[in-house]
C-alpha positions, 0 to 999 in steps of 0.5 A: 494578427499581432506581431509575435516579435513583441513576445521576445524582448531584451528583458526576456520571454514575455509569458503573459503576452504569449499566453494572451496571443496563443489563447486568442489564436488557439485554433492556429497551431502554426501561429501558436508554435511560432509564438513559443518557438524556443520556449515550448515549455510555456505553451498553453498546449503543454501539459506541464504548465511551464516546466520541463521534467528533469531528465536526471531525476526521471532517469534515476527514478526509472533505474530505481523502480526498474531495479526494485522490479527485477529484485522482486522478480528474483524473490518470486522465482525463489519463493513463489509467493504468487499474489504478493509478487504479482501485486508488487510487480504491477506496482513497480513496473507501472512506476517504472513505465510512468517515469519513462513517460516523464523522461520521454516527455522531456524530449517531446517538449524539447522536440517542439511537440506542443501537445506532448499529450501521449507521454503525459497521459502515460506518466500521469495515469500509471503514477496515479493508479499503479500504487494501488497494487502496492496497497493490494500487496499490503492488504494480502498480509492481513490474513497472513499476520493473523495466521502466523502471529496468533498462537492457536486456531481458536485465537484466529477468531478471537483476535480477528478485528471483527471476530468470526463475522468477518474472516481474513479471506473476506476481509482481504477480498473486500479491501482488494475489491475497494482498491480495484474499484478505486482504480476503475473510478479513477480510470473512468474519470480520466477517460471522461476528462480526456474526451471532454469537449465542454466545461460540464463534461470536464467538471463531471470527469474531474469529480469522478476522478477526485471521488476515486482518489478520495475513496482510496484515501478513506479505505487506506486510512480505515485499513491502517486502523484495522491493521493497528487493531489487529497487531494490538489484539495479537501482540498486546491484548493476547498477553494481557488476557493470558496473564489475567486469566491465569493470575500470573502477575507475579511472574510477568509483572505486578504492574500489569494489573493496571493494564486493561486488555481493552483500554490499553489500546489507546495507550500505545506507550504501554504496549512495549512493556506488555510485549516484553513480558512474554514471547508469543512462542511461549504463549503458544505452549500454554494457550493451544491444545494441539500444535501451536499455529505460529511459525516455530522459531527454529524454521527461521534464521537469526536474521529472519527471527529479528525481521519476523518480530518487526515485520508488521511495524515496518510494513505499517510504516511503508503503508503510512508513506503510501497514505501520504502520497495518496493524500498529496494526489488528492490535494493536487487535483482537488485544491490545485486543479489541473494545471495548478501549482502542485501539478506543474511543479515537479518538486512536489511530485519528487517530495510527496510521490517519489520519495514516499513510494521509493521508501515503501519500495525499499522497505518491501524489498528488504522485508519481502514476505518471502525473505521474512518467512522463508520457504519453510515459513511460507509453507507453514503459513499456508498449512495454518490457513488450510487447517483454519479453513478445513482445506477448503478451496479459495472459492469455498473459503470466500463462500464460507466467510460470507455465510459466517458474516450473515450467520446468526448462529455460532458455528466453528470451522475448527477441526476437533483438537487432539487431546494433549499428551504428557509430552510437551513441545519444546521450542528452545527459544529465548524470550527476547525473540518475541 
């Protein structure tokens, strides 16, 4: 057995020689420990590949995500928005515990535990999987936006991305189901990797794990397109259709004649001009035969009205950062591999995981659905949803949506409308609100 004193030279610790000796004698834990004494972070048994996680950064991350979790708990106590709050809590608490695992890994390595597997698995599993719950919270907003930003019951089907065939409840269910499927696949891959005792098993586990993350990246990218299209349908297409059908270009702008309700989707720089032409609340007074389904502006404070206007945009920005983080995790394993450069250098985790997800946490803390809509706004949104589904229970809503998806006939669940009276609804709002 080679004298390990050759590992420590006057010029420093010889990592190459240490790795050769440790690999040749990997079954002798005592000998491996002696090789890396005082330099445990470089051990071939260390999960962090030559780095000790930063105590300062990970302590800050624990405090940051823990604070965000407490804030979301306070919002839940006030607004009682169950699914959104539960999903956000699973995400934020998971991130908090994940960074606790990294912080404890620091002490674990310095405490000469060459394996440091327990805390590594805690941090890697939670920091990889828990952001899926953030996605679920965002997915739940698809139906919410369609209900509260549309202008009438009829428009819910007209401006839904997939029309009547794929209703909001089913859309959210499919997206959330895929999200949890990604969690299951990633967890299954991780279990195979943990128990692998051969290269074949390791490759299978690695492939399953990468497949789970790749599916997550694909589903998030698809949702971004669907969400953008939904916002276009509600905020741009709806206005253009209204102006064209009534030929009121002289009121809202002659230049809008050249704006196609379909083609303008591919010309996003034209969207602001259309949105400024007429407010959604004004639009609701003309397009609905009964009480408009949008949240009346008078139930919102001035601050909420401004937040209501930009809520979809900022949520999409937060989701874009989550996509960036997801692709980083995919490249981390698929390109760098386990123990590769991306995985063993904490700077990448800070820049491409912590920063994107912390931005998302801040955005959703400020623009939480409870803060944006308020108690009354959430009640109005719930009423709109119940009216759209004829007061069906959640299970019956899903069953109805499935029937609609595979139905070959056009059936409407919209209740009979009330004939308009001479008395018009007055919202008393400024066009600048929306």
